Backbone as a printed PyTorch tensor [residue, N CA C, xyz], in Angstrom:
tensor([[[  1.1570,  -1.0060,  -0.0730],
         [ -0.1770,  -0.5070,   0.1840],
         [  1.2050,   1.4460,  -0.1740]],

        [[  0.3470,   2.0580,  -0.9540],
         [  0.3880,   3.3280,  -0.1830],
         [  0.5120,   4.5040,   0.4830]],

        [[  0.8320,   5.3250,   0.5400],
         [  0.3560,   6.6560,   1.4260],
         [ -1.1010,   6.8490,   1.3150]],

        [[ -1.3790,   6.5710,  -0.1880],
         [ -2.8480,   6.8540,  -0.2150],
         [ -3.8240,   5.7020,  -0.2940]],

        [[ -3.5080,   4.6410,   1.0900],
         [ -4.4330,   3.3080,   1.2930],
         [ -4.3170,   2.9910,  -0.0840]],

        [[ -3.4310,   3.0020,  -1.4090],
         [ -4.5880,   2.1860,  -3.0880],
         [ -3.3670,   1.1360,  -2.7550]],

        [[ -3.8640,   0.1440,  -3.0310],
         [ -2.9760,  -0.5350,  -3.6510],
         [ -2.5410,  -1.4980,  -4.9510]],

        [[ -1.3100,  -1.4160,  -4.8370],
         [ -0.2680,  -1.6750,  -6.0740],
         [ -0.0810,  -2.9320,  -6.2460]],

        [[ -0.6750,  -3.6740,  -7.2750],
         [ -0.3370,  -4.8940,  -7.5380],
         [  1.1930,  -5.4810,  -7.7960]],

        [[  1.5660,  -4.8200,  -9.3950],
         [  2.3440,  -5.5370,  -9.5150],
         [  3.2230,  -3.5080, -10.5830]],

        [[  4.3890,  -3.7560, -10.9990],
         [  4.6060,  -2.2950, -12.1790],
         [  4.4270,  -3.0420, -13.0160]],

        [[  4.1070,  -1.8240, -14.0910],
         [  3.9630,  -2.3340, -15.7930],
         [  5.2620,  -2.5800, -16.2010]],

        [[  5.2610,  -3.7700, -16.7360],
         [  5.8690,  -4.3190, -18.0550],
         [  6.9060,  -3.3150, -18.8800]],

        [[  7.7860,  -3.0380, -19.1170],
         [  8.9100,  -2.7070, -19.4520],
         [  9.0230,  -3.1350, -20.6600]],

        [[  8.7000,  -2.6000, -22.5310],
         [  8.9780,  -2.8390, -23.6910],
         [ 10.4470,  -3.7430, -23.5540]],

        [[ 10.4730,  -4.7860, -24.4280],
         [ 11.0200,  -6.0350, -25.1900],
         [ 12.2560,  -4.5320, -26.0090]],

        [[ 13.5450,  -5.3250, -25.0370],
         [ 14.6530,  -4.0220, -26.2720],
         [ 14.7090,  -4.9420, -27.6350]],

        [[ 15.1790,  -3.9260, -28.5770],
         [ 15.4600,  -4.8570, -29.8650],
         [ 16.3170,  -5.1560, -29.9610]],

        [[ 17.3260,  -6.1220, -30.3210],
         [ 18.5100,  -6.6260, -30.7820],
         [ 18.5760,  -6.5230, -32.3570]],

        [[ 20.6760,  -6.2120, -32.3590],
         [ 21.0820,  -5.6280, -33.6470],
         [ 21.9530,  -6.5790, -33.8120]],

        [[ 22.4090,  -6.2790, -34.6880],
         [ 23.4660,  -7.0090, -35.2940],
         [ 23.8220,  -8.2800, -34.5990]],

        [[ 25.0330,  -8.6410, -33.7900],
         [ 25.8930,  -9.2470, -33.3170],
         [ 25.0170, -10.2440, -32.5440]],

        [[ 24.2320,  -9.4460, -31.5180],
         [ 23.2290,  -9.8980, -30.2460],
         [ 21.6350, -10.6140, -31.1960]],

        [[ 21.6870,  -9.7550, -32.3090],
         [ 20.2010, -10.6270, -33.0980],
         [ 20.4850, -11.7530, -33.5650]],

        [[ 22.0350, -12.0250, -34.5110],
         [ 22.4440, -13.2490, -34.9260],
         [ 22.4310, -14.2900, -33.6510]],

        [[ 23.0010, -14.0200, -32.4950],
         [ 23.0460, -14.5780, -31.2770],
         [ 21.8020, -15.1140, -31.1590]],

        [[ 21.4530, -14.2270, -30.8810],
         [ 19.3000, -15.2800, -30.2820],
         [ 18.8060, -16.4620, -31.4320]],

        [[ 18.7450, -15.3510, -32.7310],
         [ 18.1120, -16.0950, -33.5190],
         [ 19.0110, -17.8100, -33.9470]],

        [[ 20.7300, -17.5400, -33.2620],
         [ 20.8670, -18.9890, -33.0110],
         [ 20.5500, -20.0170, -32.2600]],

        [[ 20.2490, -19.3000, -31.1750],
         [ 20.3900, -20.2500, -30.0820],
         [ 18.7680, -20.5750, -30.0490]],

        [[ 17.5850, -20.2460, -30.9140],
         [ 16.5660, -20.0440, -30.3550],
         [ 16.3470, -20.9270, -31.5830]],

        [[ 17.1620, -21.6540, -32.7640],
         [ 17.5410, -22.6410, -33.9940],
         [ 17.2560, -23.7250, -33.3030]],

        [[ 18.6370, -23.7270, -31.7450],
         [ 19.5560, -24.8120, -31.5780],
         [ 18.3580, -25.6540, -30.1220]],

        [[ 17.0700, -24.5490, -30.0860],
         [ 16.2080, -25.4310, -28.4810],
         [ 16.6090, -26.5480, -28.1710]],

        [[ 17.1490, -27.2530, -26.8580],
         [ 16.8710, -28.3450, -26.8560],
         [ 16.5430, -28.6440, -25.9800]],

        [[ 15.3170, -29.9750, -25.9200],
         [ 14.1810, -30.4340, -25.1870],
         [ 14.7870, -30.6770, -24.0750]],

        [[ 13.5640, -30.8460, -22.9670],
         [ 13.9980, -31.0050, -21.1030],
         [ 14.6070, -32.4740, -21.1800]],

        [[ 15.1920, -32.4300, -20.5710],
         [ 15.6390, -34.3010, -19.8320],
         [ 14.2580, -34.8200, -19.0850]],

        [[ 14.1240, -36.2870, -19.3480],
         [ 13.2560, -36.0420, -18.5870],
         [ 13.5650, -36.4910, -16.7510]],

        [[ 14.9580, -36.3340, -16.7320],
         [ 15.2270, -35.7980, -15.4070],
         [ 14.7930, -34.9740, -14.9160]],

        [[ 15.0920, -33.9250, -15.6850],
         [ 14.2290, -32.2760, -15.5160],
         [ 12.9280, -32.4360, -15.5590]],

        [[ 12.1960, -32.8900, -16.1380],
         [ 11.0050, -32.7270, -16.4170],
         [ 10.1230, -32.9850, -15.1740]],

        [[ 10.4800, -34.0580, -14.5840],
         [ 10.3580, -34.8520, -13.3920],
         [ 10.3630, -34.3930, -12.5430]],

        [[ 11.3600, -33.7250, -12.1660],
         [ 12.0670, -32.4320, -10.6160],
         [ 11.1970, -31.5170, -11.1910]],

        [[ 10.2830, -30.8430, -12.4010],
         [  9.7930, -29.9090, -12.4670],
         [  7.9980, -30.2620, -12.1360]],

        [[  7.4650, -31.6830, -12.6050],
         [  6.5300, -31.7200, -11.4750],
         [  6.4540, -32.4790, -10.6420]],

        [[  7.7670, -32.9930, -10.0480],
         [  7.5300, -33.0290,  -8.1800],
         [  7.5720, -32.1120,  -7.7810]],

        [[  7.8490, -30.8290,  -7.9090],
         [  8.3600, -29.3720,  -7.5330],
         [  6.5320, -28.6690,  -7.7720]],

        [[  6.2860, -28.6520,  -9.0510],
         [  4.3170, -28.3550,  -9.4400],
         [  3.2900, -29.2290,  -8.2630]],

        [[  3.7370, -30.1030,  -7.2400],
         [  2.8230, -30.7520,  -6.3350],
         [  3.1870, -30.5610,  -5.3380]],

        [[  4.8350, -30.6130,  -4.9720],
         [  4.8200, -29.7070,  -3.3620],
         [  4.1740, -29.0320,  -3.3540]],

        [[  4.0500, -27.6450,  -4.7240],
         [  3.5030, -26.1830,  -5.1580],
         [  1.8580, -25.8870,  -4.5200]],

        [[  1.7370, -27.0450,  -5.0160],
         [ -0.2170, -27.2590,  -5.3840],
         [ -0.9470, -28.0980,  -3.6510]],

        [[  0.6570, -28.6980,  -2.7710],
         [  0.0520, -29.4010,  -2.1570],
         [ -0.4770, -27.7680,  -1.1690]],

        [[  0.5150, -27.0060,  -1.3440],
         [  1.0790, -25.6890,  -0.4070],
         [ -0.1790, -24.5290,  -0.5870]],

        [[ -1.0550, -25.1070,  -1.6470],
         [ -1.9610, -23.4900,  -2.1600],
         [ -3.1160, -23.8910,  -1.4430]],

        [[ -3.6590, -22.7120,  -0.5580],
         [ -4.4110, -23.6310,   0.1050],
         [ -5.7140, -22.2150,  -0.0890]],

        [[ -5.8380, -21.2120,  -1.5900],
         [ -6.8950, -20.1240,  -1.7090],
         [ -7.1890, -20.9120,  -2.6750]],

        [[ -8.8270, -20.1140,  -2.9260],
         [ -9.8450, -20.4930,  -3.7560],
         [ -9.0260, -19.7200,  -5.2390]],

        [[ -9.3020, -20.2950,  -6.0540],
         [ -9.0370, -19.7420,  -7.5060],
         [-10.3760, -19.3180,  -8.0340]]])
């Protein structure tokens, strides 16, 4: 809350910067070479999700 008792939920998202030159080339090359997550990584993420889901007691 700020001084006027107004709840501020989040700050505005800034615009995404435009990439030029070697930064743009590097980004495009990395996007072409995306490797899928390993089964181990997927299992770790699923386990984390299940733990968080059990902790979440709020209504949606």
